Backbone as XML, in Angstrom:
<?xml version="1.0"?>
<chain id="A" units="angstrom">
  <residue number="1" name="MET">
    <atom name="N" x="2.071" y="-25.727" z="-55.584"/>
    <atom name="CA" x="1.495" y="-25.390" z="-54.316"/>
    <atom name="C" x="1.162" y="-23.906" z="-54.288"/>
  </residue>
  <residue number="2" name="ARG">
    <atom name="N" x="0.091" y="-23.613" z="-53.627"/>
    <atom name="CA" x="-0.305" y="-22.249" z="-53.459"/>
    <atom name="C" x="-0.321" y="-21.968" z="-51.956"/>
  </residue>
  <residue number="3" name="ASP">
    <atom name="N" x="0.463" y="-20.999" z="-51.539"/>
    <atom name="CA" x="0.545" y="-20.670" z="-50.100"/>
    <atom name="C" x="0.936" y="-21.922" z="-49.260"/>
  </residue>
  <residue number="4" name="GLY">
    <atom name="N" x="1.742" y="-22.802" z="-49.864"/>
    <atom name="CA" x="2.183" y="-23.969" z="-49.129"/>
    <atom name="C" x="1.194" y="-25.118" z="-49.153"/>
  </residue>
  <residue number="5" name="ARG">
    <atom name="N" x="0.037" y="-24.910" z="-49.762"/>
    <atom name="CA" x="-0.992" y="-25.982" z="-49.801"/>
    <atom name="C" x="-1.019" y="-26.576" z="-51.191"/>
  </residue>
  <residue number="6" name="PRO">
    <atom name="N" x="-1.241" y="-27.893" z="-51.285"/>
    <atom name="CA" x="-1.331" y="-28.526" z="-52.609"/>
    <atom name="C" x="-2.522" y="-27.967" z="-53.379"/>
  </residue>
  <residue number="7" name="VAL">
    <atom name="N" x="-2.401" y="-27.952" z="-54.695"/>
    <atom name="CA" x="-3.497" y="-27.592" z="-55.599"/>
    <atom name="C" x="-3.968" y="-28.838" z="-56.322"/>
  </residue>
  <residue number="8" name="ARG">
    <atom name="N" x="-5.252" y="-29.086" z="-56.271"/>
    <atom name="CA" x="-5.785" y="-30.232" z="-56.979"/>
    <atom name="C" x="-6.148" y="-29.833" z="-58.418"/>
  </residue>
  <residue number="9" name="ILE">
    <atom name="N" x="-5.875" y="-30.717" z="-59.362"/>
    <atom name="CA" x="-6.231" y="-30.495" z="-60.740"/>
    <atom name="C" x="-7.246" y="-31.515" z="-61.157"/>
  </residue>
  <residue number="10" name="TYR">
    <atom name="N" x="-8.398" y="-31.055" z="-61.643"/>
    <atom name="CA" x="-9.467" y="-31.913" z="-62.095"/>
    <atom name="C" x="-9.569" y="-31.816" z="-63.597"/>
  </residue>
  <residue number="11" name="HIS">
    <atom name="N" x="-9.668" y="-32.949" z="-64.271"/>
    <atom name="CA" x="-9.838" y="-32.966" z="-65.707"/>
    <atom name="C" x="-11.227" y="-33.505" z="-66.008"/>
  </residue>
  <residue number="12" name="MET">
    <atom name="N" x="-11.953" y="-32.740" z="-66.849"/>
    <atom name="CA" x="-13.306" y="-33.169" z="-67.232"/>
    <atom name="C" x="-13.436" y="-33.126" z="-68.732"/>
  </residue>
  <residue number="13" name="ASP">
    <atom name="N" x="-13.735" y="-34.276" z="-69.299"/>
    <atom name="CA" x="-13.970" y="-34.360" z="-70.774"/>
    <atom name="C" x="-15.492" y="-34.475" z="-70.931"/>
  </residue>
  <residue number="14" name="LEU">
    <atom name="N" x="-16.068" y="-33.378" z="-71.400"/>
    <atom name="CA" x="-17.541" y="-33.304" z="-71.502"/>
    <atom name="C" x="-18.084" y="-33.709" z="-72.877"/>
  </residue>
  <residue number="15" name="TYR">
    <atom name="N" x="-17.245" y="-34.316" z="-73.708"/>
    <atom name="CA" x="-17.672" y="-34.642" z="-75.068"/>
    <atom name="C" x="-18.966" y="-35.422" z="-75.127"/>
  </residue>
  <residue number="16" name="ARG">
    <atom name="N" x="-19.146" y="-36.400" z="-74.238"/>
    <atom name="CA" x="-20.333" y="-37.239" z="-74.277"/>
    <atom name="C" x="-21.536" y="-36.699" z="-73.454"/>
  </residue>
  <residue number="17" name="MET">
    <atom name="N" x="-21.334" y="-35.551" z="-72.869"/>
    <atom name="CA" x="-22.425" y="-34.980" z="-72.060"/>
    <atom name="C" x="-23.520" y="-34.481" z="-72.973"/>
  </residue>
  <residue number="18" name="THR">
    <atom name="N" x="-24.774" y="-34.729" z="-72.600"/>
    <atom name="CA" x="-25.881" y="-34.356" z="-73.473"/>
    <atom name="C" x="-26.782" y="-33.288" z="-72.869"/>
  </residue>
  <residue number="19" name="GLY">
    <atom name="N" x="-26.583" y="-32.956" z="-71.611"/>
    <atom name="CA" x="-27.428" y="-31.944" z="-71.011"/>
    <atom name="C" x="-27.066" y="-31.663" z="-69.572"/>
  </residue>
  <residue number="20" name="SER">
    <atom name="N" x="-27.761" y="-30.724" z="-68.967"/>
    <atom name="CA" x="-27.406" y="-30.304" z="-67.600"/>
    <atom name="C" x="-27.584" y="-31.447" z="-66.588"/>
  </residue>
  <residue number="21" name="GLY">
    <atom name="N" x="-28.488" y="-32.390" z="-66.874"/>
    <atom name="CA" x="-28.643" y="-33.530" z="-65.969"/>
    <atom name="C" x="-27.379" y="-34.361" z="-65.871"/>
  </residue>
  <residue number="22" name="ASP">
    <atom name="N" x="-26.713" y="-34.536" z="-66.994"/>
    <atom name="CA" x="-25.406" y="-35.257" z="-66.985"/>
    <atom name="C" x="-24.393" y="-34.498" z="-66.156"/>
  </residue>
  <residue number="23" name="LEU">
    <atom name="N" x="-24.318" y="-33.196" z="-66.311"/>
    <atom name="CA" x="-23.362" y="-32.398" z="-65.562"/>
    <atom name="C" x="-23.651" y="-32.417" z="-64.065"/>
  </residue>
  <residue number="24" name="ASP">
    <atom name="N" x="-24.900" y="-32.367" z="-63.745"/>
    <atom name="CA" x="-25.313" y="-32.372" z="-62.353"/>
    <atom name="C" x="-24.952" y="-33.736" z="-61.733"/>
  </residue>
  <residue number="25" name="SER">
    <atom name="N" x="-25.108" y="-34.814" z="-62.491"/>
    <atom name="CA" x="-24.883" y="-36.141" z="-61.950"/>
    <atom name="C" x="-23.394" y="-36.408" z="-61.677"/>
  </residue>
  <residue number="26" name="ILE">
    <atom name="N" x="-22.501" y="-35.700" z="-62.347"/>
    <atom name="CA" x="-21.076" y="-35.883" z="-62.065"/>
    <atom name="C" x="-20.572" y="-34.902" z="-61.024"/>
  </residue>
  <residue number="27" name="GLY">
    <atom name="N" x="-21.431" y="-34.024" z="-60.565"/>
    <atom name="CA" x="-21.045" y="-33.077" z="-59.516"/>
    <atom name="C" x="-20.126" y="-31.968" z="-59.984"/>
  </residue>
  <residue number="28" name="ILE">
    <atom name="N" x="-20.302" y="-31.496" z="-61.187"/>
    <atom name="CA" x="-19.454" y="-30.467" z="-61.745"/>
    <atom name="C" x="-19.363" y="-29.231" z="-60.860"/>
  </residue>
  <residue number="29" name="ASP">
    <atom name="N" x="-20.443" y="-28.879" z="-60.227"/>
    <atom name="CA" x="-20.477" y="-27.716" z="-59.355"/>
    <atom name="C" x="-19.493" y="-27.856" z="-58.181"/>
  </residue>
  <residue number="30" name="ASP">
    <atom name="N" x="-19.393" y="-29.058" z="-57.643"/>
    <atom name="CA" x="-18.457" y="-29.316" z="-56.540"/>
    <atom name="C" x="-17.014" y="-29.070" z="-56.961"/>
  </residue>
  <residue number="31" name="TYR">
    <atom name="N" x="-16.686" y="-29.515" z="-58.163"/>
    <atom name="CA" x="-15.332" y="-29.325" z="-58.672"/>
    <atom name="C" x="-15.049" y="-27.822" z="-58.926"/>
  </residue>
  <residue number="32" name="LEU">
    <atom name="N" x="-16.014" y="-27.160" z="-59.552"/>
    <atom name="CA" x="-15.814" y="-25.760" z="-59.913"/>
    <atom name="C" x="-15.728" y="-24.861" z="-58.677"/>
  </residue>
  <residue number="33" name="ASN">
    <atom name="N" x="-16.269" y="-25.302" z="-57.563"/>
    <atom name="CA" x="-16.251" y="-24.503" z="-56.355"/>
    <atom name="C" x="-15.189" y="-24.901" z="-55.367"/>
  </residue>
  <residue number="34" name="ASP">
    <atom name="N" x="-14.284" y="-25.794" z="-55.740"/>
    <atom name="CA" x="-13.187" y="-26.201" z="-54.851"/>
    <atom name="C" x="-12.165" y="-25.053" z="-54.872"/>
  </residue>
  <residue number="35" name="PRO">
    <atom name="N" x="-11.968" y="-24.347" z="-53.744"/>
    <atom name="CA" x="-11.043" y="-23.217" z="-53.718"/>
    <atom name="C" x="-9.590" y="-23.628" z="-53.927"/>
  </residue>
  <residue number="36" name="ASP">
    <atom name="N" x="-9.244" y="-24.870" z="-53.714"/>
    <atom name="CA" x="-7.870" y="-25.354" z="-53.889"/>
    <atom name="C" x="-7.726" y="-26.158" z="-55.159"/>
  </residue>
  <residue number="37" name="GLY">
    <atom name="N" x="-8.710" y="-26.037" z="-56.107"/>
    <atom name="CA" x="-8.676" y="-26.821" z="-57.303"/>
    <atom name="C" x="-8.623" y="-26.010" z="-58.563"/>
  </residue>
  <residue number="38" name="ILE">
    <atom name="N" x="-8.063" y="-26.612" z="-59.584"/>
    <atom name="CA" x="-8.064" y="-26.056" z="-60.952"/>
    <atom name="C" x="-8.824" y="-27.095" z="-61.788"/>
  </residue>
  <residue number="39" name="VAL">
    <atom name="N" x="-9.816" y="-26.648" z="-62.529"/>
    <atom name="CA" x="-10.614" y="-27.530" z="-63.344"/>
    <atom name="C" x="-10.223" y="-27.315" z="-64.811"/>
  </residue>
  <residue number="40" name="VAL">
    <atom name="N" x="-9.794" y="-28.366" z="-65.483"/>
    <atom name="CA" x="-9.484" y="-28.330" z="-66.915"/>
    <atom name="C" x="-10.636" y="-29.034" z="-67.604"/>
  </residue>
  <residue number="41" name="ILE">
    <atom name="N" x="-11.317" y="-28.301" z="-68.487"/>
    <atom name="CA" x="-12.543" y="-28.840" z="-69.112"/>
    <atom name="C" x="-12.329" y="-28.898" z="-70.649"/>
  </residue>
  <residue number="42" name="GLU">
    <atom name="N" x="-12.488" y="-30.134" z="-71.154"/>
    <atom name="CA" x="-12.517" y="-30.294" z="-72.604"/>
    <atom name="C" x="-13.979" y="-30.174" z="-73.017"/>
  </residue>
  <residue number="43" name="TRP">
    <atom name="N" x="-14.220" y="-29.558" z="-74.157"/>
    <atom name="CA" x="-15.568" y="-29.345" z="-74.653"/>
    <atom name="C" x="-16.394" y="-28.471" z="-73.726"/>
  </residue>
  <residue number="44" name="PRO">
    <atom name="N" x="-15.896" y="-27.292" z="-73.282"/>
    <atom name="CA" x="-16.619" y="-26.455" z="-72.349"/>
    <atom name="C" x="-17.945" y="-25.916" z="-72.910"/>
  </residue>
  <residue number="45" name="ASP">
    <atom name="N" x="-18.085" y="-25.931" z="-74.222"/>
    <atom name="CA" x="-19.347" y="-25.476" z="-74.829"/>
    <atom name="C" x="-20.493" y="-26.399" z="-74.458"/>
  </residue>
  <residue number="46" name="ARG">
    <atom name="N" x="-20.222" y="-27.550" z="-73.908"/>
    <atom name="CA" x="-21.262" y="-28.489" z="-73.474"/>
    <atom name="C" x="-21.786" y="-28.138" z="-72.056"/>
  </residue>
  <residue number="47" name="ALA">
    <atom name="N" x="-21.161" y="-27.126" z="-71.433"/>
    <atom name="CA" x="-21.547" y="-26.719" z="-70.092"/>
    <atom name="C" x="-21.740" y="-25.223" z="-69.975"/>
  </residue>
  <residue number="48" name="PRO">
    <atom name="N" x="-22.530" y="-24.616" z="-70.866"/>
    <atom name="CA" x="-22.607" y="-23.162" z="-70.913"/>
    <atom name="C" x="-23.126" y="-22.517" z="-69.597"/>
  </residue>
  <residue number="49" name="GLY">
    <atom name="N" x="-24.058" y="-23.107" z="-68.968"/>
    <atom name="CA" x="-24.623" y="-22.506" z="-67.747"/>
    <atom name="C" x="-23.795" y="-22.789" z="-66.484"/>
  </residue>
  <residue number="50" name="TRP">
    <atom name="N" x="-22.782" y="-23.610" z="-66.608"/>
    <atom name="CA" x="-22.026" y="-24.037" z="-65.435"/>
    <atom name="C" x="-20.683" y="-23.313" z="-65.280"/>
  </residue>
  <residue number="51" name="LEU">
    <atom name="N" x="-20.180" y="-22.720" z="-66.350"/>
    <atom name="CA" x="-18.855" y="-22.115" z="-66.268"/>
    <atom name="C" x="-18.856" y="-20.846" z="-65.443"/>
  </residue>
  <residue number="52" name="PRO">
    <atom name="N" x="-17.759" y="-20.600" z="-64.707"/>
    <atom name="CA" x="-17.689" y="-19.354" z="-63.946"/>
    <atom name="C" x="-17.564" y="-18.162" z="-64.865"/>
  </residue>
  <residue number="53" name="ALA">
    <atom name="N" x="-17.784" y="-16.967" z="-64.364"/>
    <atom name="CA" x="-17.687" y="-15.747" z="-65.166"/>
    <atom name="C" x="-16.260" y="-15.523" z="-65.641"/>
  </residue>
  <residue number="54" name="GLU">
    <atom name="N" x="-15.289" y="-15.840" z="-64.799"/>
    <atom name="CA" x="-13.884" y="-15.662" z="-65.169"/>
    <atom name="C" x="-13.222" y="-17.014" z="-65.337"/>
  </residue>
  <residue number="55" name="TYR">
    <atom name="N" x="-12.541" y="-17.160" z="-66.454"/>
    <atom name="CA" x="-11.801" y="-18.415" z="-66.717"/>
    <atom name="C" x="-10.745" y="-18.124" z="-67.775"/>
  </residue>
  <residue number="56" name="ILE">
    <atom name="N" x="-9.863" y="-19.091" z="-67.961"/>
    <atom name="CA" x="-8.832" y="-19.004" z="-69.011"/>
    <atom name="C" x="-9.197" y="-20.061" z="-70.051"/>
  </residue>
  <residue number="57" name="LEU">
    <atom name="N" x="-9.314" y="-19.665" z="-71.301"/>
    <atom name="CA" x="-9.643" y="-20.552" z="-72.388"/>
    <atom name="C" x="-8.365" y="-20.876" z="-73.141"/>
  </residue>
  <residue number="58" name="VAL">
    <atom name="N" x="-8.111" y="-22.191" z="-73.297"/>
    <atom name="CA" x="-6.970" y="-22.664" z="-74.084"/>
    <atom name="C" x="-7.543" y="-23.428" z="-75.253"/>
  </residue>
  <residue number="59" name="THR">
    <atom name="N" x="-7.208" y="-22.937" z="-76.462"/>
    <atom name="CA" x="-7.661" y="-23.635" z="-77.679"/>
    <atom name="C" x="-6.456" y="-24.107" z="-78.474"/>
  </residue>
  <residue number="60" name="MET">
    <atom name="N" x="-6.614" y="-25.278" z="-79.041"/>
    <atom name="CA" x="-5.551" y="-25.884" z="-79.847"/>
    <atom name="C" x="-6.070" y="-26.110" z="-81.262"/>
  </residue>
  <residue number="61" name="GLU">
    <atom name="N" x="-5.237" y="-25.709" z="-82.236"/>
    <atom name="CA" x="-5.645" y="-25.859" z="-83.644"/>
    <atom name="C" x="-4.527" y="-26.618" z="-84.342"/>
  </residue>
  <residue number="62" name="MET">
    <atom name="N" x="-4.922" y="-27.614" z="-85.128"/>
    <atom name="CA" x="-3.927" y="-28.373" z="-85.902"/>
    <atom name="C" x="-3.485" y="-27.495" z="-87.085"/>
  </residue>
  <residue number="63" name="VAL">
    <atom name="N" x="-2.181" y="-27.238" z="-87.191"/>
    <atom name="CA" x="-1.667" y="-26.471" z="-88.305"/>
    <atom name="C" x="-0.843" y="-27.340" z="-89.258"/>
  </residue>
  <residue number="64" name="ALA">
    <atom name="N" x="-0.463" y="-28.512" z="-88.821"/>
    <atom name="CA" x="0.248" y="-29.491" z="-89.644"/>
    <atom name="C" x="0.103" y="-30.833" z="-88.907"/>
  </residue>
  <residue number="65" name="ASP">
    <atom name="N" x="0.554" y="-31.911" z="-89.567"/>
    <atom name="CA" x="0.425" y="-33.233" z="-88.940"/>
    <atom name="C" x="1.019" y="-33.312" z="-87.546"/>
  </residue>
  <residue number="66" name="THR">
    <atom name="N" x="2.132" y="-32.650" z="-87.345"/>
    <atom name="CA" x="2.804" y="-32.712" z="-86.042"/>
    <atom name="C" x="2.920" y="-31.394" z="-85.337"/>
  </residue>
  <residue number="67" name="LYS">
    <atom name="N" x="2.114" y="-30.386" z="-85.748"/>
    <atom name="CA" x="2.197" y="-29.068" z="-85.148"/>
    <atom name="C" x="0.809" y="-28.568" z="-84.754"/>
  </residue>
  <residue number="68" name="ARG">
    <atom name="N" x="0.777" y="-27.904" z="-83.618"/>
    <atom name="CA" x="-0.485" y="-27.301" z="-83.120"/>
    <atom name="C" x="-0.213" y="-25.862" z="-82.755"/>
  </residue>
  <residue number="69" name="ALA">
    <atom name="N" x="-1.199" y="-25.008" z="-82.991"/>
    <atom name="CA" x="-1.169" y="-23.648" z="-82.528"/>
    <atom name="C" x="-1.976" y="-23.602" z="-81.272"/>
  </residue>
  <residue number="70" name="ILE">
    <atom name="N" x="-1.462" y="-23.002" z="-80.231"/>
    <atom name="CA" x="-2.152" y="-22.924" z="-78.939"/>
    <atom name="C" x="-2.453" y="-21.465" z="-78.648"/>
  </residue>
  <residue number="71" name="ARG">
    <atom name="N" x="-3.720" y="-21.169" z="-78.336"/>
    <atom name="CA" x="-4.122" y="-19.825" z="-78.011"/>
    <atom name="C" x="-4.617" y="-19.816" z="-76.572"/>
  </residue>
  <residue number="72" name="ILE">
    <atom name="N" x="-4.158" y="-18.836" z="-75.802"/>
    <atom name="CA" x="-4.582" y="-18.715" z="-74.403"/>
    <atom name="C" x="-5.231" y="-17.349" z="-74.234"/>
  </residue>
  <residue number="73" name="SER">
    <atom name="N" x="-6.484" y="-17.335" z="-73.805"/>
    <atom name="CA" x="-7.161" y="-16.045" z="-73.668"/>
    <atom name="C" x="-8.083" y="-16.079" z="-72.436"/>
  </residue>
  <residue number="74" name="PRO">
    <atom name="N" x="-8.288" y="-14.883" z="-71.852"/>
    <atom name="CA" x="-9.198" y="-14.821" z="-70.681"/>
    <atom name="C" x="-10.655" y="-14.791" z="-71.164"/>
  </residue>
  <residue number="75" name="SER">
    <atom name="N" x="-11.558" y="-15.083" z="-70.257"/>
    <atom name="CA" x="-12.980" y="-14.968" z="-70.574"/>
    <atom name="C" x="-13.300" y="-13.522" z="-70.947"/>
  </residue>
  <residue number="76" name="ALA">
    <atom name="N" x="-14.434" y="-13.331" z="-71.534"/>
    <atom name="CA" x="-14.835" y="-11.993" z="-71.955"/>
    <atom name="C" x="-15.269" y="-11.126" z="-70.764"/>
  </residue>
  <residue number="77" name="SER">
    <atom name="N" x="-15.334" y="-11.669" z="-69.611"/>
    <atom name="CA" x="-15.777" y="-10.922" z="-68.414"/>
    <atom name="C" x="-14.801" y="-9.760" z="-68.150"/>
  </residue>
  <residue number="78" name="PRO">
    <atom name="N" x="-15.351" y="-8.537" z="-67.936"/>
    <atom name="CA" x="-14.463" y="-7.388" z="-67.626"/>
    <atom name="C" x="-13.723" y="-7.561" z="-66.302"/>
  </residue>
  <residue number="79" name="SER">
    <atom name="N" x="-14.218" y="-8.475" z="-65.448"/>
    <atom name="CA" x="-13.555" y="-8.636" z="-64.155"/>
    <atom name="C" x="-12.485" y="-9.737" z="-64.181"/>
  </residue>
  <residue number="80" name="ALA">
    <atom name="N" x="-12.104" y="-10.198" z="-65.353"/>
    <atom name="CA" x="-11.118" y="-11.290" z="-65.490"/>
    <atom name="C" x="-9.686" y="-10.762" z="-65.414"/>
  </residue>
  <residue number="81" name="THR">
    <atom name="N" x="-9.436" y="-9.792" z="-64.531"/>
    <atom name="CA" x="-8.093" y="-9.203" z="-64.414"/>
    <atom name="C" x="-7.058" y="-10.207" z="-63.970"/>
  </residue>
  <residue number="82" name="ARG">
    <atom name="N" x="-7.371" y="-11.022" z="-63.009"/>
    <atom name="CA" x="-6.451" y="-12.033" z="-62.502"/>
    <atom name="C" x="-6.059" y="-12.995" z="-63.612"/>
  </residue>
  <residue number="83" name="GLU">
    <atom name="N" x="-7.033" y="-13.375" z="-64.419"/>
    <atom name="CA" x="-6.774" y="-14.290" z="-65.523"/>
    <atom name="C" x="-5.854" y="-13.645" z="-66.571"/>
  </residue>
  <residue number="84" name="ARG">
    <atom name="N" x="-6.095" y="-12.369" z="-66.881"/>
    <atom name="CA" x="-5.254" y="-11.647" z="-67.823"/>
    <atom name="C" x="-3.807" y="-11.563" z="-67.315"/>
  </residue>
  <residue number="85" name="GLN">
    <atom name="N" x="-3.622" y="-11.325" z="-66.021"/>
    <atom name="CA" x="-2.280" y="-11.243" z="-65.442"/>
    <atom name="C" x="-1.586" y="-12.578" z="-65.498"/>
  </residue>
  <residue number="86" name="ALA">
    <atom name="N" x="-2.295" y="-13.675" z="-65.245"/>
    <atom name="CA" x="-1.704" y="-15.010" z="-65.315"/>
    <atom name="C" x="-1.263" y="-15.329" z="-66.727"/>
  </residue>
  <residue number="87" name="ILE">
    <atom name="N" x="-2.062" y="-14.943" z="-67.725"/>
    <atom name="CA" x="-1.703" y="-15.147" z="-69.104"/>
    <atom name="C" x="-0.453" y="-14.372" z="-69.473"/>
  </residue>
  <residue number="88" name="GLU">
    <atom name="N" x="-0.399" y="-13.116" z="-69.073"/>
    <atom name="CA" x="0.760" y="-12.271" z="-69.379"/>
    <atom name="C" x="2.035" y="-12.842" z="-68.743"/>
  </residue>
  <residue number="89" name="ARG">
    <atom name="N" x="1.932" y="-13.320" z="-67.486"/>
    <atom name="CA" x="3.113" y="-13.966" z="-66.833"/>
    <atom name="C" x="3.550" y="-15.173" z="-67.615"/>
  </residue>
  <residue number="90" name="THR">
    <atom name="N" x="2.602" y="-15.970" z="-68.069"/>
    <atom name="CA" x="2.938" y="-17.167" z="-68.850"/>
    <atom name="C" x="3.590" y="-16.800" z="-70.169"/>
  </residue>
  <residue number="91" name="ARG">
    <atom name="N" x="3.070" y="-15.802" z="-70.854"/>
    <atom name="CA" x="3.693" y="-15.340" z="-72.101"/>
    <atom name="C" x="5.106" y="-14.868" z="-71.901"/>
  </residue>
  <residue number="92" name="ARG">
    <atom name="N" x="5.371" y="-14.148" z="-70.828"/>
    <atom name="CA" x="6.731" y="-13.644" z="-70.555"/>
    <atom name="C" x="7.647" y="-14.820" z="-70.309"/>
  </residue>
  <residue number="93" name="GLU">
    <atom name="N" x="7.233" y="-15.774" z="-69.468"/>
    <atom name="CA" x="8.086" y="-16.895" z="-69.112"/>
    <atom name="C" x="8.324" y="-17.810" z="-70.305"/>
  </residue>
  <residue number="94" name="VAL">
    <atom name="N" x="7.306" y="-18.104" z="-71.060"/>
    <atom name="CA" x="7.469" y="-18.947" z="-72.250"/>
    <atom name="C" x="8.295" y="-18.241" z="-73.323"/>
  </residue>
  <residue number="95" name="GLY">
    <atom name="N" x="8.030" y="-16.968" z="-73.503"/>
    <atom name="CA" x="8.746" y="-16.219" z="-74.503"/>
    <atom name="C" x="10.212" y="-16.029" z="-74.172"/>
  </residue>
  <residue number="96" name="SER">
    <atom name="N" x="10.542" y="-16.033" z="-72.901"/>
    <atom name="CA" x="11.951" y="-15.856" z="-72.492"/>
    <atom name="C" x="12.699" y="-17.148" z="-72.373"/>
  </residue>
  <residue number="97" name="GLY">
    <atom name="N" x="11.966" y="-18.243" z="-72.452"/>
    <atom name="CA" x="12.602" y="-19.571" z="-72.298"/>
    <atom name="C" x="12.792" y="-19.931" z="-70.838"/>
  </residue>
  <residue number="98" name="ALA">
    <atom name="N" x="12.179" y="-19.181" z="-69.915"/>
    <atom name="CA" x="12.341" y="-19.481" z="-68.491"/>
    <atom name="C" x="11.512" y="-20.720" z="-68.173"/>
  </residue>
  <residue number="99" name="GLY">
    <atom name="N" x="11.909" y="-21.417" z="-67.141"/>
    <atom name="CA" x="11.133" y="-22.549" z="-66.680"/>
    <atom name="C" x="11.571" y="-23.767" z="-67.326"/>
  </residue>
</chain>
């Protein structure tokens, strides 16, 4: 909850999307503009013109059959300060074993 209000999480798998017409037909803009929502997008490279300037990118890389390396980074936007702060909080909590 944020400020006592529920936060909606939307998951979008864009693997089969072929163009902006597909993205428009699913209403991606509505999800991205929901002030109480978090949008998790798989294959974000399929929506280059739709992504906001500030976002958090999570990449997963297979390093062994049962192990993955996870990288969390803010967008390249210089105004992504809030995203950088959220990542640093996450690193501190995960690194300390909190949560």
